[in-house]
C-alpha positions as CSV (number, residue, x, y, z in Angstrom):
1,M,18.7,-57.2,35.0
2,N,20.4,-53.9,35.4
3,A,18.1,-51.8,33.7
4,G,20.1,-48.8,33.9
5,P,21.8,-48.9,30.4
6,L,17.9,-48.8,28.8
7,I,16.6,-46.2,30.4
8,F,20.0,-43.8,29.8
9,L,19.1,-44.9,25.7
10,G,15.7,-44.0,26.2
11,I,16.5,-40.7,27.8
12,L,19.0,-40.6,24.8
13,L,17.2,-40.9,22.1
14,S,13.8,-38.8,23.0
15,T,16.1,-36.2,23.8
16,A,17.2,-36.7,20.1
17,L,14.4,-37.3,18.8
18,S,12.7,-33.9,20.8
19,F,15.7,-31.8,19.3
20,W,15.3,-33.2,15.8
21,G,11.6,-32.3,15.6
22,L,11.7,-28.6,17.2
23,V,14.9,-27.2,15.9
24,I,16.5,-29.3,12.6
25,A,13.6,-29.9,11.0
26,P,12.7,-26.9,11.3
27,A,15.8,-25.6,10.0
28,F,15.4,-27.4,7.0
29,Q,12.0,-26.2,6.1
30,L,12.9,-22.5,6.6
31,G,15.9,-23.2,4.9
32,R,14.7,-24.4,1.6
33,Q,11.8,-22.5,0.9
34,D,12.2,-20.4,-2.0
35,L,11.2,-17.1,-4.3
36,V,7.2,-17.7,-5.2
37,E,5.5,-16.4,-8.7
38,A,3.5,-14.0,-7.6
39,G,1.9,-11.1,-10.1
40,A,4.4,-9.6,-12.6
41,G,7.3,-11.2,-11.2
42,R,9.3,-13.4,-8.3
43,Y,7.8,-12.6,-4.4
44,P,9.7,-10.9,-2.6
45,T,11.7,-8.9,-4.8
46,G,15.4,-7.4,-4.3
47,R,15.7,-4.0,-2.8
48,T,18.1,-2.7,-5.6
49,G,20.1,0.8,-5.1
50,A,18.8,3.5,-2.6
51,A,16.1,1.3,-0.8
52,E,18.7,-1.7,0.1
53,R,21.4,1.4,1.6
54,G,17.9,2.4,3.1
55,A,17.6,-0.6,5.1
56,Q,20.7,-0.4,6.7
57,V,20.1,3.1,7.4
58,Y,17.2,2.1,9.4
59,R,19.1,-0.7,11.4
60,S,21.8,1.7,11.9
61,L,19.0,4.6,13.7
62,G,18.0,1.7,15.7
63,C,14.4,1.9,14.6
64,V,13.4,-1.9,15.1
65,E,14.0,-1.1,19.0
66,C,10.3,0.6,18.3
67,H,8.4,-0.6,15.4
68,T,7.7,-4.3,14.2
69,Q,7.5,-6.2,10.9
70,Q,5.3,-8.9,11.5
71,V,1.8,-8.6,10.7
72,R,0.0,-11.1,13.4
73,P,-2.9,-13.1,12.6
74,R,-6.5,-12.2,13.8
75,G,-6.8,-13.8,17.2
76,Y,-2.9,-13.4,18.5
77,G,-4.0,-9.1,17.9
78,T,-6.3,-6.1,16.2
79,D,-3.0,-6.0,13.5
80,I,-5.2,-6.7,10.7
81,D,-7.9,-4.6,12.4
82,R,-5.2,-1.8,12.3
83,G,-5.1,-1.8,8.8
84,W,-1.0,-3.0,9.3
85,G,-1.9,-5.3,6.7
86,I,-4.6,-6.9,4.9
87,R,-2.8,-10.5,5.8
88,R,-0.9,-11.9,7.9
89,T,3.5,-11.7,7.8
90,V,4.7,-15.5,7.0
91,A,8.9,-16.5,6.8
92,Q,8.1,-15.8,3.1
93,D,7.8,-12.2,3.4
94,H,11.5,-12.1,4.5
95,L,13.6,-14.2,2.5
96,R,15.7,-11.5,0.6
97,D,16.0,-9.5,3.7
98,E,19.6,-9.7,5.9
99,P,19.2,-9.3,8.8
100,V,15.6,-9.9,9.3
101,L,14.1,-6.6,10.8
102,L,11.7,-8.4,12.8
103,G,11.9,-6.2,15.9
104,S,9.9,-7.3,19.3
105,L,8.5,-4.0,20.4
106,R,5.9,-1.4,19.6
107,I,6.1,1.4,20.7
108,G,5.6,3.2,16.9
109,P,3.4,0.9,14.5
110,D,4.0,-2.3,13.0
111,L,5.7,-0.8,9.5
112,A,5.4,-4.2,7.5
113,N,3.2,-3.0,4.9
114,I,3.6,1.3,5.7
115,G,4.8,1.1,1.9
116,A,1.1,0.6,0.8
117,R,-0.4,2.3,3.5
118,R,1.7,5.6,3.5
119,P,2.4,5.8,-0.1
120,D,3.1,9.4,-0.3
121,A,6.8,10.2,0.5
122,R,6.4,13.9,1.3
123,W,4.7,12.1,4.4
124,H,7.6,10.4,5.6
125,Y,9.9,13.5,4.8
126,E,7.6,15.4,7.0
127,H,7.1,12.5,9.4
128,L,11.0,12.0,9.5
129,Y,11.6,15.9,10.3
130,N,8.9,16.5,12.8
131,P,7.4,13.7,13.9
132,Q,4.7,15.4,16.0
133,K,3.6,17.7,13.3
134,V,2.3,14.5,11.3
135,V,1.1,12.9,13.9
136,P,0.5,14.6,17.5
137,G,1.3,13.2,20.0
138,S,4.0,11.2,18.8
139,M,6.4,9.4,20.5
140,M,9.0,9.4,17.7
141,P,12.1,11.6,18.0
142,P,12.3,14.0,15.0
143,Y,15.5,13.0,13.3
144,R,16.7,16.4,11.9
145,F,19.9,15.6,11.5
146,L,19.1,13.8,9.0
147,F,18.4,17.0,6.0
148,D,19.7,20.4,5.9
149,K,18.3,22.9,6.7
150,R,19.4,26.0,3.8
151,K,17.7,30.0,4.1
152,L,15.7,31.2,1.0
153,S,17.1,33.8,-0.9
154,G,13.6,34.8,-3.0
155,T,13.7,31.1,-4.9
156,A,11.6,28.3,-4.9
157,A,12.7,25.5,-2.7
158,E,14.1,22.7,-4.4
159,G,13.6,19.9,-2.0
160,P,10.4,18.8,-0.6
161,L,10.4,20.7,2.9
162,V,10.0,24.3,4.1
163,D,10.0,25.9,7.3
164,D,9.5,29.3,8.4
165,G,11.6,31.1,5.5
166,Y,14.2,28.0,5.9
167,E,14.7,25.2,2.8
168,I,14.8,21.3,4.1
169,V,16.7,19.8,2.2
170,P,17.1,15.8,2.9
171,S,20.5,14.1,3.3
172,E,21.3,10.8,1.2
173,D,20.5,9.0,4.0
174,A,16.9,10.3,4.5
175,D,16.3,9.6,1.1
176,A,17.3,6.1,0.7
177,L,15.4,5.2,4.7
178,I,12.5,7.0,2.6
179,A,12.7,4.5,-0.4
180,Y,13.1,1.6,2.2
181,L,10.1,2.9,4.5
182,L,8.1,2.5,0.4
183,S,9.2,-0.4,-0.2
184,L,7.5,-2.4,2.7
185,Q,4.7,-4.2,1.4
186,S,3.1,-7.2,1.6
187,Q,0.4,-7.4,-0.5
188,I,0.8,-10.8,-2.0
189,S,-1.6,-13.8,-1.9
190,L,0.4,-16.7,-0.8
191,F,-0.5,-20.1,0.0
192,E,0.3,-20.2,3.4
193,A,-0.8,-16.5,3.7
194,P,-3.7,-15.8,0.8
195,L,-5.1,-12.3,1.0
196,P,-9.2,-12.4,2.1
197,A,-11.8,-12.9,-0.2
198,P,-13.6,-10.1,-1.3
199,A,-16.2,-8.4,-0.1
200,T,-19.7,-9.4,-2.4
201,N,-23.2,-8.0,-2.2
202,A,-24.6,-11.0,-4.6
203,V,-28.2,-11.9,-2.9
204,P,-28.1,-15.0,-1.8
205,A,-29.4,-18.6,-3.0
206,D,-32.2,-18.5,-0.9
207,G,-33.4,-15.3,-2.2
208,G,-32.3,-13.4,1.4
209,T,-35.7,-15.2,3.3
210,N,-34.8,-16.2,6.4
211,A,-37.1,-19.5,6.2
212,P,-35.7,-22.6,7.0
213,A,-34.2,-25.0,4.8
214,G,-36.7,-27.3,2.9
215,D,-39.7,-25.0,4.8
216,T,-41.3,-25.5,0.6
217,N,-44.6,-22.9,2.7
218,A,-42.2,-19.2,2.7
219,A,-43.9,-16.8,1.4
220,V,-41.5,-15.7,-1.6
221,N,-39.4,-12.7,-1.1
222,T,-41.3,-10.3,-2.9
223,N,-43.3,-6.7,-2.0
224,A,-46.4,-8.0,-3.4
225,A,-49.5,-8.0,-1.5
226,A,-50.6,-11.7,-0.1
227,P,-53.5,-13.4,-2.0
228,T,-56.7,-12.7,-0.9
229,P,-58.0,-16.6,0.9
């Protein structure tokens, strides 16, 4: 009996099932994800106005070449220990992003939660204008072309920065970029990525002793003197 057709059909079926399981099924699962009710609204919230424009500025400047937006879980790195996020990043966090700016290199720190980690807009303006001044030893290039430098005429500066008698005025692109960075926050607890349980100082049910379970002869956890035999 010629087994060639059966072998061919078996190979074809195995290939089709593998392609379905590895490509088609995950695509359907991710494509059917929807916004979830979390906090005071639906998560993730959409970016509007300056923050939406700032995402395009971020992309045009190539920030994604040096920064990621993906906090890895424990066991795959030290992202959470570094304070880059309080939980791992999941697909739900990027449902409203188009395109998704995950990045692949970490010449700079991860930015998935930079809006919560650095909520001070002035810090971002100073860092964008002169990174080495804010973070000594930083490899980030300065983006001074996003600012106008004007000689102070004795009046108070209108912008957030002053440099050696000059007022440093951010452009609309700089304002938009900072608005986008401040919008990067992933503080919502999700089913597939819950927030860690808060630490507690509650006394354990065993009274805080080191006695084995079920040991009825263990001394009570007290500072009272032991009774005299």
